[in-house]
mmCIF file of the N, C-alpha and C atoms, coordinates in Angstrom:
data_MODEL
# 
_entry.id   MODEL 
# 
loop_
_atom_site.group_PDB 
_atom_site.id 
_atom_site.type_symbol 
_atom_site.label_atom_id 
_atom_site.label_alt_id 
_atom_site.label_comp_id 
_atom_site.label_asym_id 
_atom_site.label_entity_id 
_atom_site.label_seq_id 
_atom_site.pdbx_PDB_ins_code 
_atom_site.Cartn_x 
_atom_site.Cartn_y 
_atom_site.Cartn_z 
_atom_site.occupancy 
_atom_site.B_iso_or_equiv 
_atom_site.pdbx_formal_charge 
_atom_site.auth_seq_id 
_atom_site.auth_comp_id 
_atom_site.auth_asym_id 
_atom_site.auth_atom_id 
_atom_site.pdbx_PDB_model_num 
ATOM 1   N N  . UNK A 1 1  ? 83.832 69.867 -55.063 1.00 0.00 ? 1  UNK A N  1 
ATOM 2   C CA . UNK A 1 1  ? 84.073 69.647 -53.621 1.00 0.00 ? 1  UNK A CA 1 
ATOM 3   C C  . UNK A 1 1  ? 85.604 69.952 -53.173 1.00 0.00 ? 1  UNK A C  1 
ATOM 4   N N  . UNK A 1 2  ? 86.333 70.349 -53.872 1.00 0.00 ? 2  UNK A N  1 
ATOM 5   C CA . UNK A 1 2  ? 87.709 70.662 -53.483 1.00 0.00 ? 2  UNK A CA 1 
ATOM 6   C C  . UNK A 1 2  ? 87.509 71.909 -52.496 1.00 0.00 ? 2  UNK A C  1 
ATOM 7   N N  . UNK A 1 3  ? 86.758 72.747 -52.869 1.00 0.00 ? 3  UNK A N  1 
ATOM 8   C CA . UNK A 1 3  ? 86.552 73.990 -52.002 1.00 0.00 ? 3  UNK A CA 1 
ATOM 9   C C  . UNK A 1 3  ? 86.008 73.658 -50.685 1.00 0.00 ? 3  UNK A C  1 
ATOM 10  N N  . UNK A 1 4  ? 85.342 72.564 -50.523 1.00 0.00 ? 4  UNK A N  1 
ATOM 11  C CA . UNK A 1 4  ? 84.761 72.210 -49.181 1.00 0.00 ? 4  UNK A CA 1 
ATOM 12  C C  . UNK A 1 4  ? 86.101 71.701 -48.301 1.00 0.00 ? 4  UNK A C  1 
ATOM 13  N N  . UNK A 1 5  ? 86.980 71.066 -48.990 1.00 0.00 ? 5  UNK A N  1 
ATOM 14  C CA . UNK A 1 5  ? 88.107 70.575 -48.138 1.00 0.00 ? 5  UNK A CA 1 
ATOM 15  C C  . UNK A 1 5  ? 89.039 71.883 -47.801 1.00 0.00 ? 5  UNK A C  1 
ATOM 16  N N  . UNK A 1 6  ? 89.244 72.773 -48.822 1.00 0.00 ? 6  UNK A N  1 
ATOM 17  C CA . UNK A 1 6  ? 89.974 73.961 -48.571 1.00 0.00 ? 6  UNK A CA 1 
ATOM 18  C C  . UNK A 1 6  ? 89.271 74.792 -47.434 1.00 0.00 ? 6  UNK A C  1 
ATOM 19  N N  . UNK A 1 7  ? 88.061 74.938 -47.537 1.00 0.00 ? 7  UNK A N  1 
ATOM 20  C CA . UNK A 1 7  ? 87.347 75.778 -46.356 1.00 0.00 ? 7  UNK A CA 1 
ATOM 21  C C  . UNK A 1 7  ? 87.510 75.104 -45.121 1.00 0.00 ? 7  UNK A C  1 
ATOM 22  N N  . UNK A 1 8  ? 87.319 73.681 -45.003 1.00 0.00 ? 8  UNK A N  1 
ATOM 23  C CA . UNK A 1 8  ? 87.461 73.120 -43.763 1.00 0.00 ? 8  UNK A CA 1 
ATOM 24  C C  . UNK A 1 8  ? 88.870 73.117 -43.214 1.00 0.00 ? 8  UNK A C  1 
ATOM 25  N N  . UNK A 1 9  ? 90.029 72.964 -43.992 1.00 0.00 ? 9  UNK A N  1 
ATOM 26  C CA . UNK A 1 9  ? 91.289 73.151 -43.615 1.00 0.00 ? 9  UNK A CA 1 
ATOM 27  C C  . UNK A 1 9  ? 91.620 74.435 -43.092 1.00 0.00 ? 9  UNK A C  1 
ATOM 28  N N  . UNK A 1 10 ? 90.788 75.553 -43.455 1.00 0.00 ? 10 UNK A N  1 
ATOM 29  C CA . UNK A 1 10 ? 91.009 76.819 -43.024 1.00 0.00 ? 10 UNK A CA 1 
ATOM 30  C C  . UNK A 1 10 ? 89.964 77.240 -41.882 1.00 0.00 ? 10 UNK A C  1 
ATOM 31  N N  . UNK A 1 11 ? 89.202 76.318 -41.588 1.00 0.00 ? 11 UNK A N  1 
ATOM 32  C CA . UNK A 1 11 ? 88.030 76.445 -40.705 1.00 0.00 ? 11 UNK A CA 1 
ATOM 33  C C  . UNK A 1 11 ? 87.196 77.647 -40.951 1.00 0.00 ? 11 UNK A C  1 
ATOM 34  N N  . UNK A 1 12 ? 86.770 77.713 -42.248 1.00 0.00 ? 12 UNK A N  1 
ATOM 35  C CA . UNK A 1 12 ? 85.900 78.778 -42.625 1.00 0.00 ? 12 UNK A CA 1 
ATOM 36  C C  . UNK A 1 12 ? 84.518 78.205 -42.739 1.00 0.00 ? 12 UNK A C  1 
ATOM 37  N N  . UNK A 1 13 ? 83.507 79.034 -42.322 1.00 0.00 ? 13 UNK A N  1 
ATOM 38  C CA . UNK A 1 13 ? 82.053 78.582 -42.347 1.00 0.00 ? 13 UNK A CA 1 
ATOM 39  C C  . UNK A 1 13 ? 81.667 78.320 -43.830 1.00 0.00 ? 13 UNK A C  1 
ATOM 40  N N  . UNK A 1 14 ? 80.844 77.430 -44.170 1.00 0.00 ? 14 UNK A N  1 
ATOM 41  C CA . UNK A 1 14 ? 80.393 76.891 -45.337 1.00 0.00 ? 14 UNK A CA 1 
ATOM 42  C C  . UNK A 1 14 ? 78.979 77.026 -45.580 1.00 0.00 ? 14 UNK A C  1 
ATOM 43  N N  . UNK A 1 15 ? 78.491 77.471 -46.729 1.00 0.00 ? 15 UNK A N  1 
ATOM 44  C CA . UNK A 1 15 ? 76.994 77.435 -47.111 1.00 0.00 ? 15 UNK A CA 1 
ATOM 45  C C  . UNK A 1 15 ? 76.968 76.488 -48.181 1.00 0.00 ? 15 UNK A C  1 
ATOM 46  N N  . UNK A 1 16 ? 76.141 75.456 -47.960 1.00 0.00 ? 16 UNK A N  1 
ATOM 47  C CA . UNK A 1 16 ? 76.031 74.334 -48.930 1.00 0.00 ? 16 UNK A CA 1 
ATOM 48  C C  . UNK A 1 16 ? 74.410 74.169 -49.197 1.00 0.00 ? 16 UNK A C  1 
ATOM 49  N N  . UNK A 1 17 ? 74.232 73.638 -50.421 1.00 0.00 ? 17 UNK A N  1 
ATOM 50  C CA . UNK A 1 17 ? 72.912 73.157 -50.766 1.00 0.00 ? 17 UNK A CA 1 
ATOM 51  C C  . UNK A 1 17 ? 72.589 71.785 -50.214 1.00 0.00 ? 17 UNK A C  1 
ATOM 52  N N  . UNK A 1 18 ? 71.453 71.347 -50.185 1.00 0.00 ? 18 UNK A N  1 
ATOM 53  C CA . UNK A 1 18 ? 70.995 70.141 -49.663 1.00 0.00 ? 18 UNK A CA 1 
ATOM 54  C C  . UNK A 1 18 ? 71.382 68.997 -50.412 1.00 0.00 ? 18 UNK A C  1 
ATOM 55  N N  . UNK A 1 19 ? 72.497 68.505 -50.309 1.00 0.00 ? 19 UNK A N  1 
ATOM 56  C CA . UNK A 1 19 ? 73.201 67.395 -51.119 1.00 0.00 ? 19 UNK A CA 1 
ATOM 57  C C  . UNK A 1 19 ? 74.004 66.548 -50.105 1.00 0.00 ? 19 UNK A C  1 
ATOM 58  N N  . UNK A 1 20 ? 73.444 65.343 -50.032 1.00 0.00 ? 20 UNK A N  1 
ATOM 59  C CA . UNK A 1 20 ? 73.889 64.503 -48.918 1.00 0.00 ? 20 UNK A CA 1 
ATOM 60  C C  . UNK A 1 20 ? 75.383 64.292 -48.977 1.00 0.00 ? 20 UNK A C  1 
ATOM 61  N N  . UNK A 1 21 ? 76.061 63.937 -50.050 1.00 0.00 ? 21 UNK A N  1 
ATOM 62  C CA . UNK A 1 21 ? 77.610 63.903 -49.872 1.00 0.00 ? 21 UNK A CA 1 
ATOM 63  C C  . UNK A 1 21 ? 78.409 65.118 -49.290 1.00 0.00 ? 21 UNK A C  1 
ATOM 64  N N  . UNK A 1 22 ? 77.894 66.249 -49.591 1.00 0.00 ? 22 UNK A N  1 
ATOM 65  C CA . UNK A 1 22 ? 78.600 67.379 -48.912 1.00 0.00 ? 22 UNK A CA 1 
ATOM 66  C C  . UNK A 1 22 ? 78.122 67.526 -47.523 1.00 0.00 ? 22 UNK A C  1 
ATOM 67  N N  . UNK A 1 23 ? 76.852 67.190 -47.317 1.00 0.00 ? 23 UNK A N  1 
ATOM 68  C CA . UNK A 1 23 ? 76.525 67.451 -45.848 1.00 0.00 ? 23 UNK A CA 1 
ATOM 69  C C  . UNK A 1 23 ? 77.279 66.373 -44.900 1.00 0.00 ? 23 UNK A C  1 
ATOM 70  N N  . UNK A 1 24 ? 77.397 65.168 -45.565 1.00 0.00 ? 24 UNK A N  1 
ATOM 71  C CA . UNK A 1 24 ? 78.209 64.040 -44.745 1.00 0.00 ? 24 UNK A CA 1 
ATOM 72  C C  . UNK A 1 24 ? 79.627 64.614 -44.579 1.00 0.00 ? 24 UNK A C  1 
ATOM 73  N N  . UNK A 1 25 ? 80.246 65.279 -45.611 1.00 0.00 ? 25 UNK A N  1 
ATOM 74  C CA . UNK A 1 25 ? 81.630 65.801 -45.286 1.00 0.00 ? 25 UNK A CA 1 
ATOM 75  C C  . UNK A 1 25 ? 81.724 66.857 -44.306 1.00 0.00 ? 25 UNK A C  1 
ATOM 76  N N  . UNK A 1 26 ? 80.732 67.739 -44.353 1.00 0.00 ? 26 UNK A N  1 
ATOM 77  C CA . UNK A 1 26 ? 80.878 68.737 -43.239 1.00 0.00 ? 26 UNK A CA 1 
ATOM 78  C C  . UNK A 1 26 ? 80.222 68.559 -42.088 1.00 0.00 ? 26 UNK A C  1 
ATOM 79  N N  . UNK A 1 27 ? 79.411 67.603 -41.941 1.00 0.00 ? 27 UNK A N  1 
ATOM 80  C CA . UNK A 1 27 ? 78.742 67.425 -40.566 1.00 0.00 ? 27 UNK A CA 1 
ATOM 81  C C  . UNK A 1 27 ? 79.554 67.109 -39.234 1.00 0.00 ? 27 UNK A C  1 
ATOM 82  N N  . UNK A 1 28 ? 80.556 66.215 -39.566 1.00 0.00 ? 28 UNK A N  1 
ATOM 83  C CA . UNK A 1 28 ? 81.435 65.769 -38.275 1.00 0.00 ? 28 UNK A CA 1 
ATOM 84  C C  . UNK A 1 28 ? 82.009 67.045 -37.614 1.00 0.00 ? 28 UNK A C  1 
ATOM 85  N N  . UNK A 1 29 ? 82.151 68.280 -38.369 1.00 0.00 ? 29 UNK A N  1 
ATOM 86  C CA . UNK A 1 29 ? 82.872 69.287 -37.731 1.00 0.00 ? 29 UNK A CA 1 
ATOM 87  C C  . UNK A 1 29 ? 81.962 70.466 -37.515 1.00 0.00 ? 29 UNK A C  1 
ATOM 88  N N  . UNK A 1 30 ? 80.744 70.294 -37.703 1.00 0.00 ? 30 UNK A N  1 
ATOM 89  C CA . UNK A 1 30 ? 79.834 71.541 -37.895 1.00 0.00 ? 30 UNK A CA 1 
ATOM 90  C C  . UNK A 1 30 ? 80.441 72.627 -38.683 1.00 0.00 ? 30 UNK A C  1 
ATOM 91  N N  . UNK A 1 31 ? 80.709 72.356 -39.848 1.00 0.00 ? 31 UNK A N  1 
ATOM 92  C CA . UNK A 1 31 ? 81.419 73.420 -40.822 1.00 0.00 ? 31 UNK A CA 1 
ATOM 93  C C  . UNK A 1 31 ? 80.508 74.155 -41.618 1.00 0.00 ? 31 UNK A C  1 
ATOM 94  N N  . UNK A 1 32 ? 79.231 73.655 -41.707 1.00 0.00 ? 32 UNK A N  1 
ATOM 95  C CA . UNK A 1 32 ? 78.383 74.137 -42.715 1.00 0.00 ? 32 UNK A CA 1 
ATOM 96  C C  . UNK A 1 32 ? 76.891 74.478 -42.371 1.00 0.00 ? 32 UNK A C  1 
ATOM 97  N N  . UNK A 1 33 ? 76.260 75.436 -43.057 1.00 0.00 ? 33 UNK A N  1 
ATOM 98  C CA . UNK A 1 33 ? 74.843 75.619 -42.831 1.00 0.00 ? 33 UNK A CA 1 
ATOM 99  C C  . UNK A 1 33 ? 74.228 75.038 -44.185 1.00 0.00 ? 33 UNK A C  1 
ATOM 100 N N  . UNK A 1 34 ? 73.143 74.258 -44.154 1.00 0.00 ? 34 UNK A N  1 
ATOM 101 C CA . UNK A 1 34 ? 72.528 73.697 -45.431 1.00 0.00 ? 34 UNK A CA 1 
ATOM 102 C C  . UNK A 1 34 ? 71.396 74.848 -45.767 1.00 0.00 ? 34 UNK A C  1 
ATOM 103 N N  . UNK A 1 35 ? 71.479 75.159 -47.124 1.00 0.00 ? 35 UNK A N  1 
ATOM 104 C CA . UNK A 1 35 ? 70.327 76.082 -47.512 1.00 0.00 ? 35 UNK A CA 1 
ATOM 105 C C  . UNK A 1 35 ? 69.632 75.616 -48.797 1.00 0.00 ? 35 UNK A C  1 
ATOM 106 N N  . UNK A 1 36 ? 68.491 76.187 -48.903 1.00 0.00 ? 36 UNK A N  1 
ATOM 107 C CA . UNK A 1 36 ? 67.628 76.222 -50.060 1.00 0.00 ? 36 UNK A CA 1 
ATOM 108 C C  . UNK A 1 36 ? 67.996 77.360 -50.845 1.00 0.00 ? 36 UNK A C  1 
ATOM 109 N N  . UNK A 1 37 ? 68.900 77.300 -51.811 1.00 0.00 ? 37 UNK A N  1 
ATOM 110 C CA . UNK A 1 37 ? 69.440 78.725 -52.531 1.00 0.00 ? 37 UNK A CA 1 
ATOM 111 C C  . UNK A 1 37 ? 68.114 79.200 -53.270 1.00 0.00 ? 37 UNK A C  1 
ATOM 112 N N  . UNK A 1 38 ? 67.114 78.576 -53.626 1.00 0.00 ? 38 UNK A N  1 
ATOM 113 C CA . UNK A 1 38 ? 65.957 79.053 -54.313 1.00 0.00 ? 38 UNK A CA 1 
ATOM 114 C C  . UNK A 1 38 ? 64.929 79.776 -53.374 1.00 0.00 ? 38 UNK A C  1 
ATOM 115 N N  . UNK A 1 39 ? 65.159 79.731 -52.061 1.00 0.00 ? 39 UNK A N  1 
ATOM 116 C CA . UNK A 1 39 ? 64.420 80.333 -51.079 1.00 0.00 ? 39 UNK A CA 1 
ATOM 117 C C  . UNK A 1 39 ? 65.202 80.958 -49.799 1.00 0.00 ? 39 UNK A C  1 
ATOM 118 N N  . UNK A 1 40 ? 66.056 81.972 -50.053 1.00 0.00 ? 40 UNK A N  1 
ATOM 119 C CA . UNK A 1 40 ? 66.900 82.424 -49.086 1.00 0.00 ? 40 UNK A CA 1 
ATOM 120 C C  . UNK A 1 40 ? 66.102 83.659 -48.401 1.00 0.00 ? 40 UNK A C  1 
ATOM 121 N N  . UNK A 1 41 ? 66.122 83.625 -46.888 1.00 0.00 ? 41 UNK A N  1 
ATOM 122 C CA . UNK A 1 41 ? 65.742 84.708 -46.266 1.00 0.00 ? 41 UNK A CA 1 
ATOM 123 C C  . UNK A 1 41 ? 66.937 85.321 -45.619 1.00 0.00 ? 41 UNK A C  1 
ATOM 124 N N  . UNK A 1 42 ? 67.612 86.507 -46.382 1.00 0.00 ? 42 UNK A N  1 
ATOM 125 C CA . UNK A 1 42 ? 68.801 86.895 -45.906 1.00 0.00 ? 42 UNK A CA 1 
ATOM 126 C C  . UNK A 1 42 ? 68.886 87.408 -44.439 1.00 0.00 ? 42 UNK A C  1 
ATOM 127 N N  . UNK A 1 43 ? 67.873 87.872 -43.762 1.00 0.00 ? 43 UNK A N  1 
ATOM 128 C CA . UNK A 1 43 ? 67.958 88.265 -42.338 1.00 0.00 ? 43 UNK A CA 1 
ATOM 129 C C  . UNK A 1 43 ? 68.108 86.995 -41.600 1.00 0.00 ? 43 UNK A C  1 
ATOM 130 N N  . UNK A 1 44 ? 67.247 85.970 -41.739 1.00 0.00 ? 44 UNK A N  1 
ATOM 131 C CA . UNK A 1 44 ? 67.397 84.716 -41.153 1.00 0.00 ? 44 UNK A CA 1 
ATOM 132 C C  . UNK A 1 44 ? 68.723 84.027 -41.182 1.00 0.00 ? 44 UNK A C  1 
ATOM 133 N N  . UNK A 1 45 ? 69.197 84.111 -42.408 1.00 0.00 ? 45 UNK A N  1 
ATOM 134 C CA . UNK A 1 45 ? 70.503 83.494 -42.675 1.00 0.00 ? 45 UNK A CA 1 
ATOM 135 C C  . UNK A 1 45 ? 71.685 84.236 -41.957 1.00 0.00 ? 45 UNK A C  1 
ATOM 136 N N  . UNK A 1 46 ? 71.628 85.457 -41.849 1.00 0.00 ? 46 UNK A N  1 
ATOM 137 C CA . UNK A 1 46 ? 72.621 86.377 -41.235 1.00 0.00 ? 46 UNK A CA 1 
ATOM 138 C C  . UNK A 1 46 ? 72.610 85.874 -39.605 1.00 0.00 ? 46 UNK A C  1 
ATOM 139 N N  . UNK A 1 47 ? 71.373 85.854 -39.142 1.00 0.00 ? 47 UNK A N  1 
ATOM 140 C CA . UNK A 1 47 ? 71.146 85.599 -37.749 1.00 0.00 ? 47 UNK A CA 1 
ATOM 141 C C  . UNK A 1 47 ? 71.654 84.143 -37.462 1.00 0.00 ? 47 UNK A C  1 
ATOM 142 N N  . UNK A 1 48 ? 71.358 83.272 -38.359 1.00 0.00 ? 48 UNK A N  1 
ATOM 143 C CA . UNK A 1 48 ? 71.701 81.778 -38.078 1.00 0.00 ? 48 UNK A CA 1 
ATOM 144 C C  . UNK A 1 48 ? 73.383 81.892 -38.155 1.00 0.00 ? 48 UNK A C  1 
ATOM 145 N N  . UNK A 1 49 ? 73.957 82.619 -39.221 1.00 0.00 ? 49 UNK A N  1 
ATOM 146 C CA . UNK A 1 49 ? 75.459 82.664 -39.200 1.00 0.00 ? 49 UNK A CA 1 
ATOM 147 C C  . UNK A 1 49 ? 75.945 83.153 -38.038 1.00 0.00 ? 49 UNK A C  1 
ATOM 148 N N  . UNK A 1 50 ? 75.434 84.171 -37.493 1.00 0.00 ? 50 UNK A N  1 
ATOM 149 C CA . UNK A 1 50 ? 75.998 84.805 -36.221 1.00 0.00 ? 50 UNK A CA 1 
ATOM 150 C C  . UNK A 1 50 ? 75.805 83.958 -35.037 1.00 0.00 ? 50 UNK A C  1 
ATOM 151 N N  . UNK A 1 51 ? 74.840 83.076 -34.975 1.00 0.00 ? 51 UNK A N  1 
ATOM 152 C CA . UNK A 1 51 ? 74.605 82.215 -33.715 1.00 0.00 ? 51 UNK A CA 1 
ATOM 153 C C  . UNK A 1 51 ? 75.131 80.905 -33.900 1.00 0.00 ? 51 UNK A C  1 
ATOM 154 N N  . UNK A 1 52 ? 75.513 80.374 -34.942 1.00 0.00 ? 52 UNK A N  1 
ATOM 155 C CA . UNK A 1 52 ? 75.969 79.116 -35.100 1.00 0.00 ? 52 UNK A CA 1 
ATOM 156 C C  . UNK A 1 52 ? 77.457 78.864 -34.621 1.00 0.00 ? 52 UNK A C  1 
ATOM 157 N N  . UNK A 1 53 ? 77.728 77.937 -33.933 1.00 0.00 ? 53 UNK A N  1 
ATOM 158 C CA . UNK A 1 53 ? 79.083 77.648 -33.601 1.00 0.00 ? 53 UNK A CA 1 
ATOM 159 C C  . UNK A 1 53 ? 79.661 76.617 -34.592 1.00 0.00 ? 53 UNK A C  1 
ATOM 160 N N  . UNK A 1 54 ? 80.564 77.265 -35.394 1.00 0.00 ? 54 UNK A N  1 
ATOM 161 C CA . UNK A 1 54 ? 81.085 76.420 -36.493 1.00 0.00 ? 54 UNK A CA 1 
ATOM 162 C C  . UNK A 1 54 ? 82.368 75.837 -35.911 1.00 0.00 ? 54 UNK A C  1 
ATOM 163 N N  . UNK A 1 55 ? 82.671 74.614 -36.554 1.00 0.00 ? 55 UNK A N  1 
ATOM 164 C CA . UNK A 1 55 ? 83.892 73.829 -36.115 1.00 0.00 ? 55 UNK A CA 1 
ATOM 165 C C  . UNK A 1 55 ? 84.048 73.668 -34.537 1.00 0.00 ? 55 UNK A C  1 
ATOM 166 N N  . UNK A 1 56 ? 83.145 72.803 -34.223 1.00 0.00 ? 56 UNK A N  1 
ATOM 167 C CA . UNK A 1 56 ? 83.131 72.247 -32.806 1.00 0.00 ? 56 UNK A CA 1 
ATOM 168 C C  . UNK A 1 56 ? 84.194 71.318 -32.594 1.00 0.00 ? 56 UNK A C  1 
ATOM 169 N N  . UNK A 1 57 ? 84.841 70.709 -33.610 1.00 0.00 ? 57 UNK A N  1 
ATOM 170 C CA . UNK A 1 57 ? 86.080 69.989 -33.563 1.00 0.00 ? 57 UNK A CA 1 
ATOM 171 C C  . UNK A 1 57 ? 86.909 70.314 -34.751 1.00 0.00 ? 57 UNK A C  1 
ATOM 172 N N  . UNK A 1 58 ? 88.220 70.040 -34.701 1.00 0.00 ? 58 UNK A N  1 
ATOM 173 C CA . UNK A 1 58 ? 89.141 70.397 -35.740 1.00 0.00 ? 58 UNK A CA 1 
ATOM 174 C C  . UNK A 1 58 ? 89.071 69.217 -36.900 1.00 0.00 ? 58 UNK A C  1 
ATOM 175 N N  . UNK A 1 59 ? 88.864 69.783 -38.159 1.00 0.00 ? 59 UNK A N  1 
ATOM 176 C CA . UNK A 1 59 ? 88.817 68.815 -39.207 1.00 0.00 ? 59 UNK A CA 1 
ATOM 177 C C  . UNK A 1 59 ? 90.234 67.994 -39.287 1.00 0.00 ? 59 UNK A C  1 
ATOM 178 N N  . UNK A 1 60 ? 89.986 66.719 -39.605 1.00 0.00 ? 60 UNK A N  1 
ATOM 179 C CA . UNK A 1 60 ? 91.044 65.852 -40.033 1.00 0.00 ? 60 UNK A CA 1 
ATOM 180 C C  . UNK A 1 60 ? 90.875 65.220 -41.486 1.00 0.00 ? 60 UNK A C  1 
ATOM 181 N N  . UNK A 1 61 ? 91.868 64.831 -42.035 1.00 0.00 ? 61 UNK A N  1 
ATOM 182 C CA . UNK A 1 61 ? 91.775 64.316 -43.409 1.00 0.00 ? 61 UNK A CA 1 
ATOM 183 C C  . UNK A 1 61 ? 91.048 65.116 -44.491 1.00 0.00 ? 61 UNK A C  1 
ATOM 184 N N  . UNK A 1 62 ? 91.401 66.386 -44.356 1.00 0.00 ? 62 UNK A N  1 
ATOM 185 C CA . UNK A 1 62 ? 90.838 67.434 -45.346 1.00 0.00 ? 62 UNK A CA 1 
ATOM 186 C C  . UNK A 1 62 ? 91.899 68.102 -46.171 1.00 0.00 ? 62 UNK A C  1 
ATOM 187 N N  . UNK A 1 63 ? 93.198 67.658 -46.132 1.00 0.00 ? 63 UNK A N  1 
ATOM 188 C CA . UNK A 1 63 ? 94.195 68.121 -46.989 1.00 0.00 ? 63 UNK A CA 1 
ATOM 189 C C  . UNK A 1 63 ? 94.675 67.100 -47.926 1.00 0.00 ? 63 UNK A C  1 
ATOM 190 N N  . UNK A 1 64 ? 95.374 67.616 -49.002 1.00 0.00 ? 64 UNK A N  1 
ATOM 191 C CA . UNK A 1 64 ? 95.921 66.646 -49.981 1.00 0.00 ? 64 UNK A CA 1 
ATOM 192 C C  . UNK A 1 64 ? 96.918 65.687 -49.360 1.00 0.00 ? 64 UNK A C  1 
ATOM 193 N N  . UNK A 1 65 ? 97.581 66.139 -48.316 1.00 0.00 ? 65 UNK A N  1 
ATOM 194 C CA . UNK A 1 65 ? 98.513 65.170 -47.729 1.00 0.00 ? 65 UNK A CA 1 
ATOM 195 C C  . UNK A 1 65 ? 97.867 63.960 -47.286 1.00 0.00 ? 65 UNK A C  1 
ATOM 196 N N  . UNK A 1 66 ? 96.634 64.201 -46.624 1.00 0.00 ? 66 UNK A N  1 
ATOM 197 C CA . UNK A 1 66 ? 95.964 62.972 -46.103 1.00 0.00 ? 66 UNK A CA 1 
ATOM 198 C C  . UNK A 1 66 ? 95.302 62.112 -47.217 1.00 0.00 ? 66 UNK A C  1 
ATOM 199 N N  . UNK A 1 67 ? 95.132 62.763 -48.444 1.00 0.00 ? 67 UNK A N  1 
ATOM 200 C CA . UNK A 1 67 ? 94.495 62.017 -49.468 1.00 0.00 ? 67 UNK A CA 1 
ATOM 201 C C  . UNK A 1 67 ? 95.506 61.463 -50.377 1.00 0.00 ? 67 UNK A C  1 
ATOM 202 N N  . UNK A 1 68 ? 96.711 61.710 -50.375 1.00 0.00 ? 68 UNK A N  1 
ATOM 203 C CA . UNK A 1 68 ? 97.744 61.346 -51.323 1.00 0.00 ? 68 UNK A CA 1 
ATOM 204 C C  . UNK A 1 68 ? 97.749 59.956 -51.539 1.00 0.00 ? 68 UNK A C  1 
ATOM 205 N N  . UNK A 1 69 ? 97.854 59.147 -50.513 1.00 0.00 ? 69 UNK A N  1 
ATOM 206 C CA . UNK A 1 69 ? 97.991 57.742 -50.699 1.00 0.00 ? 69 UNK A CA 1 
ATOM 207 C C  . UNK A 1 69 ? 96.767 57.157 -51.419 1.00 0.00 ? 69 UNK A C  1 
ATOM 208 N N  . UNK A 1 70 ? 95.610 57.427 -51.088 1.00 0.00 ? 70 UNK A N  1 
ATOM 209 C CA . UNK A 1 70 ? 94.320 56.985 -51.699 1.00 0.00 ? 70 UNK A CA 1 
ATOM 210 C C  . UNK A 1 70 ? 94.317 57.439 -53.216 1.00 0.00 ? 70 UNK A C  1 
ATOM 211 N N  . UNK A 1 71 ? 94.749 58.734 -53.595 1.00 0.00 ? 71 UNK A N  1 
ATOM 212 C CA . UNK A 1 71 ? 94.742 59.241 -54.826 1.00 0.00 ? 71 UNK A CA 1 
ATOM 213 C C  . UNK A 1 71 ? 95.759 58.459 -55.735 1.00 0.00 ? 71 UNK A C  1 
ATOM 214 N N  . UNK A 1 72 ? 96.946 58.168 -55.185 1.00 0.00 ? 72 UNK A N  1 
ATOM 215 C CA . UNK A 1 72 ? 98.007 57.528 -56.088 1.00 0.00 ? 72 UNK A CA 1 
ATOM 216 C C  . UNK A 1 72 ? 97.618 56.059 -56.314 1.00 0.00 ? 72 UNK A C  1 
ATOM 217 N N  . UNK A 1 73 ? 97.005 55.454 -55.298 1.00 0.00 ? 73 UNK A N  1 
ATOM 218 C CA . UNK A 1 73 ? 96.497 54.086 -55.452 1.00 0.00 ? 73 UNK A CA 1 
ATOM 219 C C  . UNK A 1 73 ? 95.399 53.935 -56.528 1.00 0.00 ? 73 UNK A C  1 
ATOM 220 N N  . UNK A 1 74 ? 94.593 54.984 -56.544 1.00 0.00 ? 74 UNK A N  1 
ATOM 221 C CA . UNK A 1 74 ? 93.498 54.964 -57.585 1.00 0.00 ? 74 UNK A CA 1 
ATOM 222 C C  . UNK A 1 74 ? 94.077 55.169 -58.959 1.00 0.00 ? 74 UNK A C  1 
ATOM 223 N N  . UNK A 1 75 ? 95.015 55.967 -59.118 1.00 0.00 ? 75 UNK A N  1 
ATOM 224 C CA . UNK A 1 75 ? 95.682 56.135 -60.369 1.00 0.00 ? 75 UNK A CA 1 
ATOM 225 C C  . UNK A 1 75 ? 96.457 55.005 -60.898 1.00 0.00 ? 75 UNK A C  1 
ATOM 226 N N  . UNK A 1 76 ? 97.151 54.268 -59.922 1.00 0.00 ? 76 UNK A N  1 
ATOM 227 C CA . UNK A 1 76 ? 97.752 53.063 -60.275 1.00 0.00 ? 76 UNK A CA 1 
ATOM 228 C C  . UNK A 1 76 ? 96.699 51.992 -60.826 1.00 0.00 ? 76 UNK A C  1 
ATOM 229 N N  . UNK A 1 77 ? 95.584 51.972 -60.188 1.00 0.00 ? 77 UNK A N  1 
ATOM 230 C CA . UNK A 1 77 ? 94.433 51.037 -60.502 1.00 0.00 ? 77 UNK A CA 1 
ATOM 231 C C  . UNK A 1 77 ? 93.978 51.381 -62.046 1.00 0.00 ? 77 UNK A C  1 
ATOM 232 N N  . UNK A 1 78 ? 93.791 52.665 -62.243 1.00 0.00 ? 78 UNK A N  1 
ATOM 233 C CA . UNK A 1 78 ? 93.443 53.179 -63.492 1.00 0.00 ? 78 UNK A CA 1 
ATOM 234 C C  . UNK A 1 78 ? 94.420 52.735 -64.620 1.00 0.00 ? 78 UNK A C  1 
ATOM 235 N N  . UNK A 1 79 ? 95.666 52.991 -64.408 1.00 0.00 ? 79 UNK A N  1 
ATOM 236 C CA . UNK A 1 79 ? 96.676 52.921 -65.438 1.00 0.00 ? 79 UNK A CA 1 
ATOM 237 C C  . UNK A 1 79 ? 97.041 51.269 -65.519 1.00 0.00 ? 79 UNK A C  1 
ATOM 238 N N  . UNK A 1 80 ? 96.642 50.355 -64.696 1.00 0.00 ? 80 UNK A N  1 
ATOM 239 C CA . UNK A 1 80 ? 97.055 48.998 -64.613 1.00 0.00 ? 80 UNK A CA 1 
ATOM 240 C C  . UNK A 1 80 ? 96.182 48.279 -65.778 1.00 0.00 ? 80 UNK A C  1 
# 
């Protein structure tokens, strides 16, 4: 999932599999297209990528700086 955060921070389009946690992470920003990687139609995918408006809003809380407090708190809990 780290790549999902990195791509969102750079506002790059993302292609993801149908996995609910990843969809929920990308959905607020229109950052991704959900694909069935076992059944891809390349022409349809290119058309969808060309016509989709990605990042209708700027992502927030997708950098390590925004996650630092939560991460350090979790480490403290584990070490306690």
